[in-house]
C-alpha positions in Angstrom: 81.8 116.4 115.3 78.8 114.6 116.7 79.1 111.4 118.6 77.3 109.7 115.7 80.1 110.7 113.4 82.6 109.4 115.9 80.7 106.1 116.0 80.9 105.9 112.2 84.6 106.8 112.2 85.2 104.0 114.8 83.5 101.5 112.5 85.7 102.6 109.7 88.9 102.3 111.8 87.9 98.8 112.8 87.5 97.8 109.2 83.7 97.5 109.1 83.5 99.6 106.0 80.0 98.7 105.0 78.5 99.6 108.3 80.7 102.8 108.4 79.5 103.8 104.9 75.9 103.4 105.8 76.4 105.4 109.0 78.2 108.2 107.2 75.5 108.2 104.5 72.7 108.7 107.0 74.6 111.6 108.5 75.4 113.0 105.1 71.8 112.9 104.0 71.0 115.0 107.2 73.5 117.6 106.0 76.7 116.8 108.0 79.5 118.2 105.9 82.2 115.9 107.4 80.1 112.9 106.7 79.4 114.1 103.2 83.2 114.3 102.6 83.6 110.8 103.9 80.8 109.4 101.8 82.5 111.1 98.8 85.9 109.5 99.7 84.4 106.1 100.2 82.5 106.2 96.9 85.6 107.5 95.1 87.7 104.6 96.4 85.0 101.9 96.6 85.3 101.4 100.3 82.2 99.8 101.9 80.2 100.4 98.7 80.5 100.1 94.9 82.9 102.6 93.5 81.0 105.5 91.9 83.2 108.5 90.9 80.3 110.7 89.7 78.4 110.2 93.0 81.6 110.9 94.9 81.9 114.2 93.1 78.4 115.1 94.0 79.0 114.4 97.7 82.3 116.3 97.7 80.4 119.3 96.2 77.8 119.2 98.9 80.4 119.2 101.6 82.5 121.8 99.7 79.5 124.1 99.6 79.6 124.1 103.4 83.3 124.9 103.4 84.6 121.5 104.3 88.3 121.8 103.5 89.1 118.1 102.7 86.1 117.9 100.3 87.3 121.2 98.7 90.8 119.7 98.2 89.4 116.4 96.8 87.1 118.4 94.6 90.0 120.3 93.3 91.9 117.1 92.5 88.9 115.8 90.5 88.6 119.1 88.5 92.4 119.1 88.0 92.5 115.6 86.5 89.0 115.4 85.0 88.0 112.5 87.3 84.2 112.3 87.6 83.8 115.6 85.9 85.1 117.6 82.9 88.6 118.8 83.5 88.6 122.4 84.6 91.8 124.0 85.9 90.1 127.2 86.9 87.6 125.3 89.0 90.4 123.2 90.4 92.3 126.3 91.4 89.2 127.9 93.0 88.6 124.8 95.1 92.2 124.5 96.1 92.3 128.2 97.1 89.2 127.9 99.3 90.7 124.8 101.0 94.0 126.5 101.4 92.4 129.5 103.1 90.6 127.0 105.4 94.0 125.7 106.5 94.5 122.7 104.3 98.2 122.4 103.8 98.0 120.1 100.8 95.8 122.6 99.1 98.3 125.4 99.9 100.9 123.4 97.9 98.6 122.9 95.0 97.8 126.6 94.9 101.5 127.4 94.8 102.1 124.9 92.0 99.3 126.3 89.9 100.4 129.9 90.5 103.9 129.0 89.5 102.8 127.3 86.3 100.0 129.7 85.5 97.5 126.8 85.4 93.9 127.9 86.1 95.1 131.3 87.3 97.5 134.0 86.1 101.1 133.0 86.5 102.6 134.7 89.6 106.0 133.5 90.9 105.7 136.0 93.8 102.4 134.7 95.0 103.5 131.1 94.4 106.5 131.7 96.6 104.3 133.0 99.4 102.1 129.9 99.3 105.1 127.6 99.1 106.4 129.3 102.2 103.1 129.0 104.0 102.8 125.3 103.3 106.5 124.8 104.1 106.0 126.5 107.5 103.2 124.0 108.2 105.7 121.2 107.5 104.8 120.2 103.9 108.0 118.4 102.8 107.6 118.9 99.1 106.8 122.6 99.6 110.0 122.9 101.7 112.1 121.4 98.8 110.3 123.7 96.3 110.9 126.7 98.4 114.6 125.8 98.6 114.7 125.7 94.8 112.9 129.0 94.6 115.5 130.7 96.8 118.3 129.0 94.9 117.0 130.2 91.6 115.6 133.6 92.7 112.1 132.9 91.3 109.5 135.2 92.9 112.0 136.0 95.7 115.4 137.5 96.0 118.0 134.8 95.4 119.3 133.6 98.7 121.5 130.4 98.9 121.5 130.4 102.7 117.7 130.2 102.8 117.8 127.6 100.0 120.1 125.5 102.2 117.8 126.0 105.2 114.8 124.7 103.4 116.6 121.9 101.6 117.9 120.8 105.0 114.4 120.7 106.6 113.1 118.5 103.8 116.3 116.3 103.5 116.2 115.6 107.2 112.7 114.2 106.7 113.9 111.9 104.0 113.0 113.8 100.8 115.3 112.4 98.1 115.4 115.4 95.8 116.1 117.7 98.7 119.0 115.5 99.7 120.4 115.7 96.2 119.8 119.5 96.1 121.6 120.0 99.4 124.5 117.9 98.2 124.8 120.1 95.1 125.0 123.2 97.3 127.9 121.7 99.3 129.5 120.6 96.0 129.3 124.2 94.6 129.8 126.0 97.8 126.6 128.0 97.4 125.3 129.3 100.7 127.7 127.0 102.6 131.4 126.4 102.8 132.4 124.1 99.9 132.6 120.5 101.3 133.1 117.6 99.0 132.6 115.1 101.8 129.2 116.5 102.8 128.3 116.7 99.1 129.1 113.0 98.7 127.3 112.1 101.9 124.0 113.8 100.8 124.4 112.4 97.3 124.7 108.9 98.8 121.6 109.4 100.9 119.7 110.6 97.9 120.8 107.6 95.9 119.8 105.3 98.7 116.4 107.0 98.8 115.9 106.3 95.1 117.0 109.6 93.4 118.0 108.4 89.9 120.5 111.2 89.1 122.2 110.7 92.5 122.3 106.9 91.8 124.0 107.6 88.4 126.6 109.9 90.0 127.4 107.3 92.7 127.7 104.5 90.0 130.0 106.7 87.9 132.2 107.5 90.9 132.4 103.8 91.8 133.3 102.8 88.2 136.0 105.5 88.1 137.4 104.1 91.4 136.9 107.4 93.2 134.7 105.8 95.9 134.4 102.2 97.2 130.7 102.1 98.1 
C-alpha cells in the first residue's frame, strides 16, 4: 500500500471520516484497488459520506475486478442478499470463490455454506467439507463448529467422533456457544470420548451462560427437577 493510503487509513482510525473518505476517493479514482474497496465500504455504511448502496456496489466491483479480496467478499454479500443489486446466488458464489482463493477466510466459510446447501452452485458435501476444513484451519470459529458437526454426522466425510470432538473443542475454547453445547452432548452420549456426565453438564452450563437457548432450557429443567443447584 502507498503512503497516501496509509495517511487516509490513519485519518479513518482517528475518526476523521470525512477527510478519510475524500482521501480514499482520490486514490480510488486513480485506480487503487484497496482504496476502491474502502470507498465502497464507507458508502455502504454511510461513514464520512451520505450512504449510497448502489455506488458502494460500483466501487466494490471496480476493486473486485482487480482481485481485491475484501471487495470480492463484500460484493458476494451484496449479491447474496440483493443489497444494492438484484439478488443473484450464482454471482455471489462466484465472488466468494474468487475471494476464498485469494485467501479470504470469511469467503471460504461462505463457499462451504453455499456448497453444502447447493445455493448458487451444485450441492457437494465433499467440497463443502474441504472448504470448511480450510477455513477452520485458518481459525474461523463458526467453520470449526460446522466441521465438528460434519464429522459427527458423516456428511461429505467419513464419520469420526474423535475429529468432531477435536473441532468442537477448538471452537468451544474460543467461546462459541453452539460448539460448547455440541461438545457437552458428545460427553453426554460418550461419542468419541469416555462418557462423562460432569463434563457434559459443565459444557452445557457454559453454553447456557453464553446464550445458547437449548442449553439454557436444559439447565432450567435440571434446576426445576432439583438435580442441580445452579
